[in-house]
C-alpha positions as CSV (number, residue, x, y, z in Angstrom):
1,M,-0.3,-0.2,-0.8
2,K,1.0,3.7,-0.8
3,F,1.0,6.3,2.1
4,L,2.0,10.2,2.6
5,V,4.0,10.4,5.1
6,T,4.5,14.6,6.2
7,W,5.8,15.4,9.8
8,S,6.6,18.9,11.1
9,W,8.7,20.2,14.1
10,A,9.3,22.9,16.1
11,P,11.3,25.1,15.3
12,G,13.5,25.1,18.3
13,D,14.1,21.6,17.2
14,S,15.5,22.1,13.5
15,K,19.5,21.9,14.7
16,E,18.3,18.4,16.4
17,A,16.2,17.0,13.6
18,T,18.7,17.5,11.5
19,E,21.6,16.4,13.1
20,R,19.9,13.3,14.1
21,F,18.4,12.9,10.0
22,K,22.3,12.9,8.7
23,K,23.1,10.1,11.0
24,W,19.9,7.8,10.0
25,K,19.8,4.7,7.9
26,P,16.7,2.8,7.4
27,V,15.6,-0.2,9.7
28,G,12.2,-1.1,8.0
29,K,11.3,-2.6,5.0
30,W,9.6,0.2,2.8
31,K,10.2,1.8,-0.1
32,A,10.6,6.1,-0.7
33,L,8.5,6.1,-4.1
34,Y,9.1,10.0,-4.0
35,P,12.6,11.0,-1.8
36,I,11.9,12.3,2.0
37,S,11.8,15.9,0.9
38,T,11.4,18.9,3.2
39,I,9.1,21.5,2.2
40,I,10.7,24.7,1.9
41,G,10.1,27.6,4.2
42,R,8.3,25.6,6.9
43,N,9.3,23.4,10.0
44,E,7.9,20.2,7.4
45,A,9.1,17.4,5.5
46,F,7.4,14.5,2.9
47,V,7.5,11.2,1.9
48,V,5.7,8.9,-0.7
49,M,5.8,6.0,0.6
50,E,4.9,2.1,0.1
51,C,4.8,-1.1,2.4
52,D,3.1,-4.1,3.2
53,D,3.0,-3.5,6.6
54,I,2.9,0.4,8.0
55,L,4.5,-0.6,11.0
56,E,7.5,-0.9,8.7
57,A,7.6,2.3,8.1
58,Q,7.0,2.8,12.4
59,K,10.5,1.6,13.2
60,D,11.9,4.5,11.4
61,L,9.3,7.2,12.2
62,G,9.3,5.9,15.6
63,L,13.4,7.4,15.7
64,F,12.2,10.6,15.5
65,S,8.7,11.1,17.1
66,D,10.4,12.6,20.6
67,L,11.3,15.7,18.2
68,C,8.3,15.4,15.0
69,V,4.3,14.8,14.6
70,F,3.6,12.7,11.8
71,D,0.8,12.2,9.7
72,L,0.3,9.2,7.6
73,A,-2.1,8.8,4.5
74,P,-3.0,6.0,2.4
75,I,-3.1,6.8,-1.1
76,E,-3.4,5.8,-4.7
77,E,-3.4,7.3,-8.0
78,T,-5.9,8.7,-9.0
79,V,-6.7,7.1,-12.9
80,K,-6.6,3.8,-10.6
81,L,-9.6,5.3,-8.4
82,V,-11.5,6.3,-11.0
83,A,-11.1,3.0,-12.7
84,L,-12.5,1.4,-10.0
85,S,-16.0,3.2,-9.3
86,P,-18.9,2.2,-10.8
């Protein structure tokens, strides 16, 4: 399943979040379909990911849960959803 994962952090945590991200190595079994990207001018980032079990993503998201607030939303390509509609 595909997910849009967004997260944000307090302005005062920017330095810590950046340093932690520089050292981070993924451990969960998920694939980035669109690379982890920062929204310029905001304390926010996002990734489009695919995984069979969202708990695999949690293995990585949990490493930042003391600094960041996460939102996970299941997504699908509009063309595929339109094809499924009656």
